[in-house]
C-alpha positions as CSV (number, residue, x, y, z in Angstrom):
1,X,126.0,174.0,121.4
2,X,125.7,177.6,122.3
3,X,122.3,178.9,123.5
4,X,121.4,182.3,122.3
5,X,118.9,184.3,124.4
6,X,116.9,187.0,122.9
7,X,115.1,189.8,124.8
8,X,111.3,189.4,124.3
9,X,109.3,192.3,122.9
10,X,107.9,192.8,126.4
11,X,108.6,191.2,129.8
12,X,106.8,188.2,131.1
13,X,104.0,189.3,133.4
14,X,102.4,187.6,136.4
15,X,99.3,187.2,134.2
16,X,101.3,185.3,131.6
17,X,102.5,182.9,134.3
18,X,99.0,182.4,135.6
19,X,97.5,181.9,132.2
20,X,100.2,179.8,130.6
21,X,101.1,182.4,128.0
22,X,104.7,183.2,129.2
23,X,106.5,181.3,126.5
24,X,108.7,179.6,129.0
25,X,110.1,176.3,127.7
26,X,110.1,173.0,129.5
27,X,113.1,172.2,131.8
28,X,116.3,171.3,130.1
29,X,117.2,167.5,129.8
30,X,119.2,167.5,133.1
31,X,116.2,168.7,135.0
32,X,113.4,166.8,133.2
33,X,112.9,164.5,136.3
34,X,112.4,167.3,138.8
35,X,108.8,166.3,139.5
36,X,109.8,162.7,140.1
37,X,112.9,163.3,142.2
38,X,111.8,166.6,143.9
39,X,115.5,167.3,144.3
40,X,115.6,171.0,143.2
41,X,114.4,174.2,144.9
42,X,112.2,176.7,143.2
43,X,115.2,179.0,143.1
44,X,117.2,176.3,141.2
45,X,114.5,175.7,138.7
46,X,113.7,179.3,138.1
47,X,117.4,180.1,137.5
48,X,117.7,177.1,135.1
49,X,114.6,178.1,133.1
50,X,115.7,181.7,132.9
51,X,118.8,180.5,130.9
52,X,116.7,178.9,128.2
53,X,115.2,180.6,125.1
54,X,111.5,181.3,125.2
55,X,109.3,179.1,123.0
56,X,107.3,182.2,121.9
57,X,106.8,185.8,122.7
58,X,105.0,186.4,126.0
59,X,101.3,186.8,125.6
60,X,101.3,185.6,122.0
61,X,100.2,182.0,122.5
62,X,98.9,179.5,125.1
63,X,100.9,176.4,126.1
64,X,100.6,174.6,129.4
65,X,103.7,175.4,131.4
66,X,104.9,173.7,134.6
67,X,108.0,176.0,134.8
68,X,105.7,179.0,134.7
69,X,103.7,177.7,137.7
70,X,107.0,177.0,139.5
71,X,108.1,180.5,138.8
72,X,105.0,181.8,140.4
73,X,105.9,179.7,143.5
74,X,109.3,181.3,143.5
75,X,107.8,184.8,143.3
76,X,105.7,183.9,146.4
77,X,108.8,182.7,148.2
78,X,110.7,185.9,147.5
79,X,107.9,188.2,148.4
80,X,106.9,186.3,151.5
81,X,110.4,185.5,152.7
82,X,109.3,181.9,153.2
83,X,110.0,178.7,151.2
84,X,107.4,176.3,149.9
């Protein structure tokens, strides 16, 4: 099926990623084993999650979110110029 992405009312902020209020969904089925296999880079996982609809508007709810923590790791990689 076709996935429809909708722009959130406001961008996801670092604070949302840190506090599990980003609205990011879990990884899609083909990546659900990423923590078992450790076969994807943070770049790969961040791109994949960016192509999925949000579960809720950023800042509107709390839901534990591994992809949000991985996204924080990717931000650190980009800003530092070093990989994890």
